[in-house]
mmCIF file of the N, C-alpha and C atoms, coordinates in Angstrom:
data_MODEL
# 
_entry.id   MODEL 
# 
loop_
_atom_site.group_PDB 
_atom_site.id 
_atom_site.type_symbol 
_atom_site.label_atom_id 
_atom_site.label_alt_id 
_atom_site.label_comp_id 
_atom_site.label_asym_id 
_atom_site.label_entity_id 
_atom_site.label_seq_id 
_atom_site.pdbx_PDB_ins_code 
_atom_site.Cartn_x 
_atom_site.Cartn_y 
_atom_site.Cartn_z 
_atom_site.occupancy 
_atom_site.B_iso_or_equiv 
_atom_site.pdbx_formal_charge 
_atom_site.auth_seq_id 
_atom_site.auth_comp_id 
_atom_site.auth_asym_id 
_atom_site.auth_atom_id 
_atom_site.pdbx_PDB_model_num 
ATOM 1   N N  . MET A 1 1  ? -10.202 -32.043 -12.079 1.00 0.00 ? 1  MET A N  1 
ATOM 2   C CA . MET A 1 1  ? -10.249 -30.613 -12.092 1.00 0.00 ? 1  MET A CA 1 
ATOM 3   C C  . MET A 1 1  ? -9.787  -30.066 -11.138 1.00 0.00 ? 1  MET A C  1 
ATOM 4   N N  . ASN A 1 2  ? -8.992  -29.199 -11.727 1.00 0.00 ? 2  ASN A N  1 
ATOM 5   C CA . ASN A 1 2  ? -8.245  -28.212 -11.231 1.00 0.00 ? 2  ASN A CA 1 
ATOM 6   C C  . ASN A 1 2  ? -8.849  -27.050 -10.238 1.00 0.00 ? 2  ASN A C  1 
ATOM 7   N N  . ARG A 1 3  ? -8.218  -26.236 -9.559  1.00 0.00 ? 3  ARG A N  1 
ATOM 8   C CA . ARG A 1 3  ? -8.830  -25.101 -8.840  1.00 0.00 ? 3  ARG A CA 1 
ATOM 9   C C  . ARG A 1 3  ? -9.758  -24.141 -9.628  1.00 0.00 ? 3  ARG A C  1 
ATOM 10  N N  . MET A 1 4  ? -8.953  -23.576 -10.440 1.00 0.00 ? 4  MET A N  1 
ATOM 11  C CA . MET A 1 4  ? -8.940  -22.613 -11.610 1.00 0.00 ? 4  MET A CA 1 
ATOM 12  C C  . MET A 1 4  ? -11.059 -22.913 -12.658 1.00 0.00 ? 4  MET A C  1 
ATOM 13  N N  . ASP A 1 5  ? -10.012 -24.176 -12.553 1.00 0.00 ? 5  ASP A N  1 
ATOM 14  C CA . ASP A 1 5  ? -11.459 -25.000 -13.417 1.00 0.00 ? 5  ASP A CA 1 
ATOM 15  C C  . ASP A 1 5  ? -12.823 -24.620 -12.878 1.00 0.00 ? 5  ASP A C  1 
ATOM 16  N N  . ASN A 1 6  ? -12.936 -25.040 -11.344 1.00 0.00 ? 6  ASN A N  1 
ATOM 17  C CA . ASN A 1 6  ? -13.822 -24.901 -10.840 1.00 0.00 ? 6  ASN A CA 1 
ATOM 18  C C  . ASN A 1 6  ? -14.501 -23.254 -10.193 1.00 0.00 ? 6  ASN A C  1 
ATOM 19  N N  . LEU A 1 7  ? -13.483 -22.521 -10.436 1.00 0.00 ? 7  LEU A N  1 
ATOM 20  C CA . LEU A 1 7  ? -13.830 -20.760 -10.336 1.00 0.00 ? 7  LEU A CA 1 
ATOM 21  C C  . LEU A 1 7  ? -14.769 -20.614 -11.290 1.00 0.00 ? 7  LEU A C  1 
ATOM 22  N N  . GLY A 1 8  ? -14.292 -20.899 -12.431 1.00 0.00 ? 8  GLY A N  1 
ATOM 23  C CA . GLY A 1 8  ? -15.359 -20.372 -13.962 1.00 0.00 ? 8  GLY A CA 1 
ATOM 24  C C  . GLY A 1 8  ? -16.318 -21.304 -14.021 1.00 0.00 ? 8  GLY A C  1 
ATOM 25  N N  . ARG A 1 9  ? -16.502 -22.192 -13.635 1.00 0.00 ? 9  ARG A N  1 
ATOM 26  C CA . ARG A 1 9  ? -17.804 -23.200 -13.634 1.00 0.00 ? 9  ARG A CA 1 
ATOM 27  C C  . ARG A 1 9  ? -18.704 -22.535 -12.713 1.00 0.00 ? 9  ARG A C  1 
ATOM 28  N N  . GLY A 1 10 ? -18.752 -22.487 -11.737 1.00 0.00 ? 10 GLY A N  1 
ATOM 29  C CA . GLY A 1 10 ? -19.597 -22.595 -10.731 1.00 0.00 ? 10 GLY A CA 1 
ATOM 30  C C  . GLY A 1 10 ? -19.884 -20.793 -10.457 1.00 0.00 ? 10 GLY A C  1 
ATOM 31  N N  . GLY A 1 11 ? -19.393 -20.123 -10.523 1.00 0.00 ? 11 GLY A N  1 
ATOM 32  C CA . GLY A 1 11 ? -19.524 -18.025 -10.428 1.00 0.00 ? 11 GLY A CA 1 
ATOM 33  C C  . GLY A 1 11 ? -19.759 -18.036 -9.310  1.00 0.00 ? 11 GLY A C  1 
ATOM 34  N N  . GLU A 1 12 ? -20.100 -16.979 -8.379  1.00 0.00 ? 12 GLU A N  1 
ATOM 35  C CA . GLU A 1 12 ? -20.168 -16.351 -7.463  1.00 0.00 ? 12 GLU A CA 1 
ATOM 36  C C  . GLU A 1 12 ? -20.642 -16.559 -6.549  1.00 0.00 ? 12 GLU A C  1 
ATOM 37  N N  . ALA A 1 13 ? -20.638 -17.601 -5.266  1.00 0.00 ? 13 ALA A N  1 
ATOM 38  C CA . ALA A 1 13 ? -21.889 -17.345 -4.212  1.00 0.00 ? 13 ALA A CA 1 
ATOM 39  C C  . ALA A 1 13 ? -21.719 -16.337 -3.155  1.00 0.00 ? 13 ALA A C  1 
ATOM 40  N N  . ARG A 1 14 ? -23.275 -16.482 -3.073  1.00 0.00 ? 14 ARG A N  1 
ATOM 41  C CA . ARG A 1 14 ? -23.277 -15.245 -1.604  1.00 0.00 ? 14 ARG A CA 1 
ATOM 42  C C  . ARG A 1 14 ? -24.084 -15.857 -0.683  1.00 0.00 ? 14 ARG A C  1 
ATOM 43  N N  . LEU A 1 15 ? -23.301 -15.407 0.377   1.00 0.00 ? 15 LEU A N  1 
ATOM 44  C CA . LEU A 1 15 ? -23.366 -16.516 1.576   1.00 0.00 ? 15 LEU A CA 1 
ATOM 45  C C  . LEU A 1 15 ? -23.550 -15.294 2.997   1.00 0.00 ? 15 LEU A C  1 
ATOM 46  N N  . ARG A 1 16 ? -23.831 -16.510 3.828   1.00 0.00 ? 16 ARG A N  1 
ATOM 47  C CA . ARG A 1 16 ? -24.174 -15.551 4.831   1.00 0.00 ? 16 ARG A CA 1 
ATOM 48  C C  . ARG A 1 16 ? -23.303 -15.916 6.341   1.00 0.00 ? 16 ARG A C  1 
ATOM 49  N N  . TYR A 1 17 ? -22.267 -14.934 6.643   1.00 0.00 ? 17 TYR A N  1 
ATOM 50  C CA . TYR A 1 17 ? -20.935 -15.404 7.341   1.00 0.00 ? 17 TYR A CA 1 
ATOM 51  C C  . TYR A 1 17 ? -21.948 -15.534 8.725   1.00 0.00 ? 17 TYR A C  1 
ATOM 52  N N  . LEU A 1 18 ? -21.683 -16.678 9.587   1.00 0.00 ? 18 LEU A N  1 
ATOM 53  C CA . LEU A 1 18 ? -22.284 -17.246 11.053  1.00 0.00 ? 18 LEU A CA 1 
ATOM 54  C C  . LEU A 1 18 ? -20.606 -17.307 11.622  1.00 0.00 ? 18 LEU A C  1 
ATOM 55  N N  . ASP A 1 19 ? -21.556 -17.360 13.118  1.00 0.00 ? 19 ASP A N  1 
ATOM 56  C CA . ASP A 1 19 ? -19.993 -17.536 13.765  1.00 0.00 ? 19 ASP A CA 1 
ATOM 57  C C  . ASP A 1 19 ? -19.315 -19.413 14.057  1.00 0.00 ? 19 ASP A C  1 
ATOM 58  N N  . GLY A 1 20 ? -18.278 -18.972 13.108  1.00 0.00 ? 20 GLY A N  1 
ATOM 59  C CA . GLY A 1 20 ? -17.508 -20.558 12.637  1.00 0.00 ? 20 GLY A CA 1 
ATOM 60  C C  . GLY A 1 20 ? -17.937 -21.574 11.727  1.00 0.00 ? 20 GLY A C  1 
ATOM 61  N N  . ASP A 1 21 ? -19.263 -20.611 10.936  1.00 0.00 ? 21 ASP A N  1 
ATOM 62  C CA . ASP A 1 21 ? -19.820 -21.389 9.567   1.00 0.00 ? 21 ASP A CA 1 
ATOM 63  C C  . ASP A 1 21 ? -19.869 -20.101 8.650   1.00 0.00 ? 21 ASP A C  1 
ATOM 64  N N  . TYR A 1 22 ? -20.913 -20.653 7.334   1.00 0.00 ? 22 TYR A N  1 
ATOM 65  C CA . TYR A 1 22 ? -21.552 -20.019 6.485   1.00 0.00 ? 22 TYR A CA 1 
ATOM 66  C C  . TYR A 1 22 ? -22.759 -20.679 6.078   1.00 0.00 ? 22 TYR A C  1 
ATOM 67  N N  . GLN A 1 23 ? -23.876 -20.021 5.725   1.00 0.00 ? 23 GLN A N  1 
ATOM 68  C CA . GLN A 1 23 ? -25.406 -20.401 4.761   1.00 0.00 ? 23 GLN A CA 1 
ATOM 69  C C  . GLN A 1 23 ? -24.585 -20.017 3.954   1.00 0.00 ? 23 GLN A C  1 
ATOM 70  N N  . ILE A 1 24 ? -24.829 -21.116 3.298   1.00 0.00 ? 24 ILE A N  1 
ATOM 71  C CA . ILE A 1 24 ? -24.875 -20.384 1.610   1.00 0.00 ? 24 ILE A CA 1 
ATOM 72  C C  . ILE A 1 24 ? -26.718 -19.715 0.893   1.00 0.00 ? 24 ILE A C  1 
ATOM 73  N N  . LEU A 1 25 ? -26.725 -18.715 0.245   1.00 0.00 ? 25 LEU A N  1 
ATOM 74  C CA . LEU A 1 25 ? -27.429 -18.496 0.072   1.00 0.00 ? 25 LEU A CA 1 
ATOM 75  C C  . LEU A 1 25 ? -28.147 -18.443 -1.977  1.00 0.00 ? 25 LEU A C  1 
ATOM 76  N N  . THR A 1 26 ? -26.221 -18.090 -2.092  1.00 0.00 ? 26 THR A N  1 
ATOM 77  C CA . THR A 1 26 ? -26.597 -18.152 -3.808  1.00 0.00 ? 26 THR A CA 1 
ATOM 78  C C  . THR A 1 26 ? -25.455 -19.296 -4.179  1.00 0.00 ? 26 THR A C  1 
ATOM 79  N N  . PRO A 1 27 ? -25.997 -20.631 -4.566  1.00 0.00 ? 27 PRO A N  1 
ATOM 80  C CA . PRO A 1 27 ? -25.057 -21.445 -4.845  1.00 0.00 ? 27 PRO A CA 1 
ATOM 81  C C  . PRO A 1 27 ? -23.652 -20.775 -5.544  1.00 0.00 ? 27 PRO A C  1 
ATOM 82  N N  . GLY A 1 28 ? -22.400 -21.423 -5.753  1.00 0.00 ? 28 GLY A N  1 
ATOM 83  C CA . GLY A 1 28 ? -21.386 -20.366 -6.732  1.00 0.00 ? 28 GLY A CA 1 
ATOM 84  C C  . GLY A 1 28 ? -19.643 -21.553 -6.048  1.00 0.00 ? 28 GLY A C  1 
ATOM 85  N N  . ALA A 1 29 ? -19.055 -21.205 -6.754  1.00 0.00 ? 29 ALA A N  1 
ATOM 86  C CA . ALA A 1 29 ? -17.948 -21.805 -6.228  1.00 0.00 ? 29 ALA A CA 1 
ATOM 87  C C  . ALA A 1 29 ? -16.912 -20.590 -5.346  1.00 0.00 ? 29 ALA A C  1 
ATOM 88  N N  . PHE A 1 30 ? -17.212 -19.237 -5.644  1.00 0.00 ? 30 PHE A N  1 
ATOM 89  C CA . PHE A 1 30 ? -16.294 -18.596 -4.648  1.00 0.00 ? 30 PHE A CA 1 
ATOM 90  C C  . PHE A 1 30 ? -17.026 -17.681 -4.683  1.00 0.00 ? 30 PHE A C  1 
ATOM 91  N N  . VAL A 1 31 ? -16.405 -16.449 -3.386  1.00 0.00 ? 31 VAL A N  1 
ATOM 92  C CA . VAL A 1 31 ? -16.573 -15.431 -2.399  1.00 0.00 ? 31 VAL A CA 1 
ATOM 93  C C  . VAL A 1 31 ? -15.544 -15.056 -3.014  1.00 0.00 ? 31 VAL A C  1 
ATOM 94  N N  . ARG A 1 32 ? -15.966 -12.964 -3.633  1.00 0.00 ? 32 ARG A N  1 
ATOM 95  C CA . ARG A 1 32 ? -14.556 -11.926 -3.517  1.00 0.00 ? 32 ARG A CA 1 
ATOM 96  C C  . ARG A 1 32 ? -14.242 -11.736 -2.484  1.00 0.00 ? 32 ARG A C  1 
ATOM 97  N N  . CYS A 1 33 ? -12.692 -11.605 -1.993  1.00 0.00 ? 33 CYS A N  1 
ATOM 98  C CA . CYS A 1 33 ? -12.361 -10.289 -1.032  1.00 0.00 ? 33 CYS A CA 1 
ATOM 99  C C  . CYS A 1 33 ? -13.210 -9.713  -0.551  1.00 0.00 ? 33 CYS A C  1 
ATOM 100 N N  . ALA A 1 34 ? -13.398 -8.874  0.471   1.00 0.00 ? 34 ALA A N  1 
ATOM 101 C CA . ALA A 1 34 ? -14.063 -7.398  0.452   1.00 0.00 ? 34 ALA A CA 1 
ATOM 102 C C  . ALA A 1 34 ? -12.791 -6.917  0.694   1.00 0.00 ? 34 ALA A C  1 
ATOM 103 N N  . VAL A 1 35 ? -12.113 -6.791  0.693   1.00 0.00 ? 35 VAL A N  1 
ATOM 104 C CA . VAL A 1 35 ? -10.365 -5.680  0.542   1.00 0.00 ? 35 VAL A CA 1 
ATOM 105 C C  . VAL A 1 35 ? -9.995  -5.641  -0.765  1.00 0.00 ? 35 VAL A C  1 
ATOM 106 N N  . THR A 1 36 ? -9.296  -6.763  -1.143  1.00 0.00 ? 36 THR A N  1 
ATOM 107 C CA . THR A 1 36 ? -9.047  -7.282  -2.133  1.00 0.00 ? 36 THR A CA 1 
ATOM 108 C C  . THR A 1 36 ? -9.445  -7.493  -3.777  1.00 0.00 ? 36 THR A C  1 
ATOM 109 N N  . GLY A 1 37 ? -10.548 -8.244  -3.797  1.00 0.00 ? 37 GLY A N  1 
ATOM 110 C CA . GLY A 1 37 ? -11.434 -8.313  -4.748  1.00 0.00 ? 37 GLY A CA 1 
ATOM 111 C C  . GLY A 1 37 ? -11.356 -9.674  -5.722  1.00 0.00 ? 37 GLY A C  1 
ATOM 112 N N  . VAL A 1 38 ? -9.985  -9.981  -4.931  1.00 0.00 ? 38 VAL A N  1 
ATOM 113 C CA . VAL A 1 38 ? -9.790  -11.917 -5.117  1.00 0.00 ? 38 VAL A CA 1 
ATOM 114 C C  . VAL A 1 38 ? -10.788 -12.628 -5.009  1.00 0.00 ? 38 VAL A C  1 
ATOM 115 N N  . ALA A 1 39 ? -11.388 -14.122 -6.028  1.00 0.00 ? 39 ALA A N  1 
ATOM 116 C CA . ALA A 1 39 ? -11.529 -14.978 -5.415  1.00 0.00 ? 39 ALA A CA 1 
ATOM 117 C C  . ALA A 1 39 ? -11.189 -15.670 -4.889  1.00 0.00 ? 39 ALA A C  1 
ATOM 118 N N  . ILE A 1 40 ? -11.834 -16.060 -3.935  1.00 0.00 ? 40 ILE A N  1 
ATOM 119 C CA . ILE A 1 40 ? -11.952 -16.614 -2.858  1.00 0.00 ? 40 ILE A CA 1 
ATOM 120 C C  . ILE A 1 40 ? -12.645 -18.640 -3.227  1.00 0.00 ? 40 ILE A C  1 
ATOM 121 N N  . PRO A 1 41 ? -11.954 -19.154 -3.672  1.00 0.00 ? 41 PRO A N  1 
ATOM 122 C CA . PRO A 1 41 ? -12.895 -20.859 -3.424  1.00 0.00 ? 41 PRO A CA 1 
ATOM 123 C C  . PRO A 1 41 ? -13.554 -20.653 -2.726  1.00 0.00 ? 41 PRO A C  1 
ATOM 124 N N  . LEU A 1 42 ? -14.366 -21.421 -2.324  1.00 0.00 ? 42 LEU A N  1 
ATOM 125 C CA . LEU A 1 42 ? -15.116 -21.810 -1.002  1.00 0.00 ? 42 LEU A CA 1 
ATOM 126 C C  . LEU A 1 42 ? -14.358 -22.671 -0.281  1.00 0.00 ? 42 LEU A C  1 
ATOM 127 N N  . ASP A 1 43 ? -14.481 -23.812 -0.832  1.00 0.00 ? 43 ASP A N  1 
ATOM 128 C CA . ASP A 1 43 ? -13.034 -24.523 -0.022  1.00 0.00 ? 43 ASP A CA 1 
ATOM 129 C C  . ASP A 1 43 ? -11.843 -24.245 0.650   1.00 0.00 ? 43 ASP A C  1 
ATOM 130 N N  . GLU A 1 44 ? -11.861 -22.997 0.669   1.00 0.00 ? 44 GLU A N  1 
ATOM 131 C CA . GLU A 1 44 ? -10.781 -22.334 1.166   1.00 0.00 ? 44 GLU A CA 1 
ATOM 132 C C  . GLU A 1 44 ? -10.617 -21.011 1.777   1.00 0.00 ? 44 GLU A C  1 
ATOM 133 N N  . LEU A 1 45 ? -12.223 -21.080 2.097   1.00 0.00 ? 45 LEU A N  1 
ATOM 134 C CA . LEU A 1 45 ? -12.599 -19.727 2.917   1.00 0.00 ? 45 LEU A CA 1 
ATOM 135 C C  . LEU A 1 45 ? -12.249 -20.397 3.962   1.00 0.00 ? 45 LEU A C  1 
ATOM 136 N N  . ARG A 1 46 ? -11.182 -19.143 5.052   1.00 0.00 ? 46 ARG A N  1 
ATOM 137 C CA . ARG A 1 46 ? -11.049 -19.694 6.381   1.00 0.00 ? 46 ARG A CA 1 
ATOM 138 C C  . ARG A 1 46 ? -11.406 -18.074 6.986   1.00 0.00 ? 46 ARG A C  1 
ATOM 139 N N  . TYR A 1 47 ? -11.734 -16.656 6.585   1.00 0.00 ? 47 TYR A N  1 
ATOM 140 C CA . TYR A 1 47 ? -11.162 -15.452 7.379   1.00 0.00 ? 47 TYR A CA 1 
ATOM 141 C C  . TYR A 1 47 ? -12.498 -14.665 6.859   1.00 0.00 ? 47 TYR A C  1 
ATOM 142 N N  . TRP A 1 48 ? -13.304 -14.175 7.681   1.00 0.00 ? 48 TRP A N  1 
ATOM 143 C CA . TRP A 1 48 ? -14.674 -13.666 7.250   1.00 0.00 ? 48 TRP A CA 1 
ATOM 144 C C  . TRP A 1 48 ? -15.421 -12.836 8.792   1.00 0.00 ? 48 TRP A C  1 
ATOM 145 N N  . ASN A 1 49 ? -15.839 -11.681 8.117   1.00 0.00 ? 49 ASN A N  1 
ATOM 146 C CA . ASN A 1 49 ? -16.471 -10.921 9.802   1.00 0.00 ? 49 ASN A CA 1 
ATOM 147 C C  . ASN A 1 49 ? -17.822 -10.737 9.595   1.00 0.00 ? 49 ASN A C  1 
ATOM 148 N N  . VAL A 1 50 ? -18.769 -11.573 10.676  1.00 0.00 ? 50 VAL A N  1 
ATOM 149 C CA . VAL A 1 50 ? -20.022 -11.630 10.557  1.00 0.00 ? 50 VAL A CA 1 
ATOM 150 C C  . VAL A 1 50 ? -20.374 -10.630 10.732  1.00 0.00 ? 50 VAL A C  1 
ATOM 151 N N  . ALA A 1 51 ? -20.162 -9.358  11.769  1.00 0.00 ? 51 ALA A N  1 
ATOM 152 C CA . ALA A 1 51 ? -20.333 -8.415  11.527  1.00 0.00 ? 51 ALA A CA 1 
ATOM 153 C C  . ALA A 1 51 ? -20.822 -7.189  10.741  1.00 0.00 ? 51 ALA A C  1 
ATOM 154 N N  . HIS A 1 52 ? -19.413 -7.335  9.569   1.00 0.00 ? 52 HIS A N  1 
ATOM 155 C CA . HIS A 1 52 ? -19.706 -6.619  8.164   1.00 0.00 ? 52 HIS A CA 1 
ATOM 156 C C  . HIS A 1 52 ? -20.067 -7.085  7.554   1.00 0.00 ? 52 HIS A C  1 
ATOM 157 N N  . GLN A 1 53 ? -20.471 -8.763  7.541   1.00 0.00 ? 53 GLN A N  1 
ATOM 158 C CA . GLN A 1 53 ? -20.806 -9.683  6.653   1.00 0.00 ? 53 GLN A CA 1 
ATOM 159 C C  . GLN A 1 53 ? -19.802 -10.308 5.315   1.00 0.00 ? 53 GLN A C  1 
ATOM 160 N N  . GLU A 1 54 ? -18.077 -9.946  5.481   1.00 0.00 ? 54 GLU A N  1 
ATOM 161 C CA . GLU A 1 54 ? -17.308 -9.853  5.036   1.00 0.00 ? 54 GLU A CA 1 
ATOM 162 C C  . GLU A 1 54 ? -16.318 -10.831 4.722   1.00 0.00 ? 54 GLU A C  1 
ATOM 163 N N  . ALA A 1 55 ? -15.979 -11.300 3.540   1.00 0.00 ? 55 ALA A N  1 
ATOM 164 C CA . ALA A 1 55 ? -14.818 -12.321 3.460   1.00 0.00 ? 55 ALA A CA 1 
ATOM 165 C C  . ALA A 1 55 ? -13.624 -12.069 3.275   1.00 0.00 ? 55 ALA A C  1 
ATOM 166 N N  . TYR A 1 56 ? -12.544 -12.364 3.765   1.00 0.00 ? 56 TYR A N  1 
ATOM 167 C CA . TYR A 1 56 ? -11.372 -12.253 3.404   1.00 0.00 ? 56 TYR A CA 1 
ATOM 168 C C  . TYR A 1 56 ? -10.474 -13.017 2.911   1.00 0.00 ? 56 TYR A C  1 
ATOM 169 N N  . ALA A 1 57 ? -9.649  -12.874 1.868   1.00 0.00 ? 57 ALA A N  1 
ATOM 170 C CA . ALA A 1 57 ? -8.609  -13.971 1.555   1.00 0.00 ? 57 ALA A CA 1 
ATOM 171 C C  . ALA A 1 57 ? -7.562  -14.970 2.329   1.00 0.00 ? 57 ALA A C  1 
ATOM 172 N N  . ASP A 1 58 ? -7.245  -13.940 3.037   1.00 0.00 ? 58 ASP A N  1 
ATOM 173 C CA . ASP A 1 58 ? -6.098  -14.359 4.439   1.00 0.00 ? 58 ASP A CA 1 
ATOM 174 C C  . ASP A 1 58 ? -5.901  -13.926 5.666   1.00 0.00 ? 58 ASP A C  1 
ATOM 175 N N  . ALA A 1 59 ? -4.910  -14.448 6.289   1.00 0.00 ? 59 ALA A N  1 
ATOM 176 C CA . ALA A 1 59 ? -5.524  -14.146 8.082   1.00 0.00 ? 59 ALA A CA 1 
ATOM 177 C C  . ALA A 1 59 ? -4.498  -12.343 7.888   1.00 0.00 ? 59 ALA A C  1 
ATOM 178 N N  . ALA A 1 60 ? -3.566  -12.424 6.753   1.00 0.00 ? 60 ALA A N  1 
ATOM 179 C CA . ALA A 1 60 ? -3.082  -10.717 7.080   1.00 0.00 ? 60 ALA A CA 1 
ATOM 180 C C  . ALA A 1 60 ? -3.738  -9.632  6.861   1.00 0.00 ? 60 ALA A C  1 
ATOM 181 N N  . THR A 1 61 ? -4.999  -9.544  5.533   1.00 0.00 ? 61 THR A N  1 
ATOM 182 C CA . THR A 1 61 ? -5.904  -9.530  5.181   1.00 0.00 ? 61 THR A CA 1 
ATOM 183 C C  . THR A 1 61 ? -7.141  -8.911  5.950   1.00 0.00 ? 61 THR A C  1 
ATOM 184 N N  . SER A 1 62 ? -7.515  -10.153 6.676   1.00 0.00 ? 62 SER A N  1 
ATOM 185 C CA . SER A 1 62 ? -8.300  -10.740 7.445   1.00 0.00 ? 62 SER A CA 1 
ATOM 186 C C  . SER A 1 62 ? -8.044  -8.993  9.147   1.00 0.00 ? 62 SER A C  1 
ATOM 187 N N  . LEU A 1 63 ? -6.785  -9.458  9.472   1.00 0.00 ? 63 LEU A N  1 
ATOM 188 C CA . LEU A 1 63 ? -6.040  -9.014  10.313  1.00 0.00 ? 63 LEU A CA 1 
ATOM 189 C C  . LEU A 1 63 ? -5.782  -6.981  10.098  1.00 0.00 ? 63 LEU A C  1 
ATOM 190 N N  . ALA A 1 64 ? -5.731  -7.126  9.164   1.00 0.00 ? 64 ALA A N  1 
ATOM 191 C CA . ALA A 1 64 ? -5.759  -5.371  7.806   1.00 0.00 ? 64 ALA A CA 1 
ATOM 192 C C  . ALA A 1 64 ? -7.083  -4.776  8.356   1.00 0.00 ? 64 ALA A C  1 
ATOM 193 N N  . ARG A 1 65 ? -8.075  -4.929  7.490   1.00 0.00 ? 65 ARG A N  1 
ATOM 194 C CA . ARG A 1 65 ? -9.174  -5.013  7.951   1.00 0.00 ? 65 ARG A CA 1 
ATOM 195 C C  . ARG A 1 65 ? -10.122 -4.307  9.252   1.00 0.00 ? 65 ARG A C  1 
ATOM 196 N N  . HIS A 1 66 ? -9.739  -5.219  10.004  1.00 0.00 ? 66 HIS A N  1 
ATOM 197 C CA . HIS A 1 66 ? -10.136 -5.396  11.174  1.00 0.00 ? 66 HIS A CA 1 
ATOM 198 C C  . HIS A 1 66 ? -9.676  -4.277  12.302  1.00 0.00 ? 66 HIS A C  1 
ATOM 199 N N  . LYS A 1 67 ? -8.007  -4.029  12.001  1.00 0.00 ? 67 LYS A N  1 
ATOM 200 C CA . LYS A 1 67 ? -7.646  -2.538  12.276  1.00 0.00 ? 67 LYS A CA 1 
ATOM 201 C C  . LYS A 1 67 ? -8.341  -1.856  12.001  1.00 0.00 ? 67 LYS A C  1 
ATOM 202 N N  . ALA A 1 68 ? -8.273  -1.765  10.120  1.00 0.00 ? 68 ALA A N  1 
ATOM 203 C CA . ALA A 1 68 ? -8.945  -0.210  9.971   1.00 0.00 ? 68 ALA A CA 1 
ATOM 204 C C  . ALA A 1 68 ? -10.138 -0.299  9.886   1.00 0.00 ? 68 ALA A C  1 
ATOM 205 N N  . LEU A 1 69 ? -10.979 -0.892  10.996  1.00 0.00 ? 69 LEU A N  1 
ATOM 206 C CA . LEU A 1 69 ? -12.424 -0.894  10.890  1.00 0.00 ? 69 LEU A CA 1 
ATOM 207 C C  . LEU A 1 69 ? -12.869 -0.804  13.139  1.00 0.00 ? 69 LEU A C  1 
ATOM 208 N N  . GLY A 1 70 ? -11.604 -0.500  13.718  1.00 0.00 ? 70 GLY A N  1 
ATOM 209 C CA . GLY A 1 70 ? -11.132 -0.054  14.699  1.00 0.00 ? 70 GLY A CA 1 
ATOM 210 C C  . GLY A 1 70 ? -11.579 -0.876  15.616  1.00 0.00 ? 70 GLY A C  1 
ATOM 211 N N  . LEU A 1 71 ? -11.656 -2.706  14.999  1.00 0.00 ? 71 LEU A N  1 
ATOM 212 C CA . LEU A 1 71 ? -11.986 -3.994  15.866  1.00 0.00 ? 71 LEU A CA 1 
ATOM 213 C C  . LEU A 1 71 ? -11.104 -4.864  16.665  1.00 0.00 ? 71 LEU A C  1 
ATOM 214 N N  . VAL A 1 72 ? -9.652  -4.267  16.712  1.00 0.00 ? 72 VAL A N  1 
ATOM 215 C CA . VAL A 1 72 ? -8.152  -4.428  17.271  1.00 0.00 ? 72 VAL A CA 1 
ATOM 216 C C  . VAL A 1 72 ? -7.455  -3.525  17.391  1.00 0.00 ? 72 VAL A C  1 
# 
């Protein structure tokens, strides 16, 4: 099964973002980036903000969002 098949089957997950981990509230195959809206497969999710409970597609997007929030 390729990654795109997985995105179509599982739907969007709801997560609670924790420090260094996350808790699955509603099962699914992906979450959406809070900035770009792109689907992020759970096995590729690496960047999020615990205080704002947001996921980010990549490091650059995470940094840009943190700057916009005044966190860096």
